C-alpha positions in Angstrom: 149.7 -50.4 -38.1 153.0 -51.8 -39.8 151.6 -50.7 -43.0 151.4 -47.2 -41.6 155.0 -47.3 -40.2 156.4 -48.9 -43.5 154.9 -45.8 -45.6 156.4 -43.6 -43.1 160.0 -45.1 -43.2 160.2 -46.0 -47.0 161.0 -42.5 -47.8 163.9 -42.1 -45.3 165.3 -45.3 -46.3 165.0 -44.7 -50.2 166.5 -40.8 -49.5 169.4 -42.2 -47.2 167.6 -40.4 -44.1 166.0 -37.1 -43.1 164.7 -35.0 -40.2 162.1 -36.5 -38.1 158.7 -34.6 -38.2 157.5 -32.7 -35.2 157.7 -33.2 -31.9 160.9 -35.1 -32.7 162.4 -32.5 -35.7 165.5 -32.2 -33.3 166.6 -35.7 -34.7 167.7 -36.9 -38.1 168.9 -40.4 -39.4 171.4 -41.3 -42.2 171.0 -44.5 -43.7 172.8 -47.0 -45.7 171.0 -49.9 -47.2 172.5 -52.9 -49.1 170.8 -56.2 -50.0 172.5 -57.8 -47.1 172.1 -55.5 -44.1 172.0 -51.6 -42.6 173.8 -48.9 -41.3 171.7 -46.4 -39.2 173.1 -43.1 -38.0 171.3 -41.0 -35.7 171.8 -37.3 -34.8 170.6 -34.8 -32.5 171.1 -31.4 -34.2 174.7 -32.0 -35.7 175.9 -34.2 -32.6 176.1 -37.9 -33.3 173.9 -39.6 -30.9 174.1 -43.2 -31.9 175.1 -45.8 -34.6 173.5 -49.1 -35.5 174.5 -51.9 -37.9 172.6 -54.9 -38.5 172.2 -57.6 -41.0 169.7 -60.6 -42.0 172.5 -62.4 -44.0 174.6 -65.1 -42.2 177.3 -64.8 -45.0 177.7 -61.0 -44.6 177.1 -60.8 -40.8 181.1 -60.5 -39.8 181.6 -57.6 -42.0 178.6 -55.8 -40.5 179.8 -56.8 -37.1 183.0 -55.4 -37.8 181.3 -52.2 -38.6 180.0 -51.6 -35.3 182.9 -53.1 -33.6 185.1 -50.5 -35.2 182.8 -47.7 -33.9 182.9 -49.2 -30.6 186.9 -49.5 -30.2 187.1 -45.8 -32.1 185.1 -44.6 -29.0 186.6 -46.6 -26.2 190.1 -45.6 -27.5 189.4 -41.9 -27.1 187.3 -42.4 -24.1 188.0 -45.8 -22.3 185.6 -44.6 -19.7 182.7 -45.1 -22.2 182.7 -48.9 -21.6 181.9 -50.1 -18.1 181.4 -53.9 -19.3 184.5 -56.2 -18.7 184.9 -57.4 -22.3 183.6 -56.1 -25.4 180.2 -57.3 -26.8 180.5 -60.4 -29.0 178.5 -60.9 -32.6 175.0 -62.4 -32.3 175.0 -66.2 -33.2 172.0 -66.2 -35.6 170.6 -63.6 -38.0 168.9 -61.3 -38.0 170.3 -59.2 -35.7 170.6 -55.3 -35.0 173.3 -53.6 -33.0 173.6 -50.4 -31.5 176.1 -48.2 -29.9 174.9 -45.3 -28.0 177.7 -42.4 -28.3 178.4 -39.9 -25.8 176.0 -37.3 -27.4 173.2 -39.7 -26.6 173.8 -39.2 -23.1 174.5 -35.3 -23.4 171.6 -34.6 -25.5 168.6 -36.5 -23.8 167.4 -36.9 -20.4 167.1 -40.5 -19.1 163.3 -39.9 -18.5 162.7 -38.1 -21.9 160.0 -40.1 -24.1 162.5 -39.4 -26.9 164.7 -42.6 -26.0 161.4 -44.7 -26.6 161.0 -42.9 -29.9 164.7 -43.4 -31.1 164.9 -47.1 -29.8 161.6 -47.7 -31.7 162.7 -46.1 -34.7 165.9 -48.2 -34.8 163.8 -51.5 -34.8 161.3 -50.3 -37.2 163.8 -49.4 -39.6 165.7 -52.1 -39.6 162.5 -54.3 -39.9 161.3 -52.2 -42.8 164.7 -52.4 -44.5 164.7 -56.3 -44.0 161.1 -56.6 -45.4 162.0 -54.3 -48.4 165.5 -56.3 -49.5 163.7 -59.5 -48.9 160.9 -59.0 -51.2 
């Protein structure tokens, strides 16, 4: 099954993203892949719904964390109510890691009981694993 998933994901990674096939064609992803990590941007139509940043490189972990942290602070500066935690998230102690920030569009576009949530969560993980495998090959 992993080989099948890899074949599906590789064109998205090679082309910088794309629109998903039906029944998930309302969603698209933009990808930025480096030898040391990734950034994924998920959209529903033109609405940004989440951003993910991850790395498998301990020497580059801080710069990837700064990317996701910037997105977090950009969001909470505009809308302080977007964060209900007493303190901002902390960078994981070890690699590999993938951090995802759900944006307001996620909560406006998706119903909490939607199967699309599982699809999007699975995509984040699979895209990260395939990108890591391709860059460590």
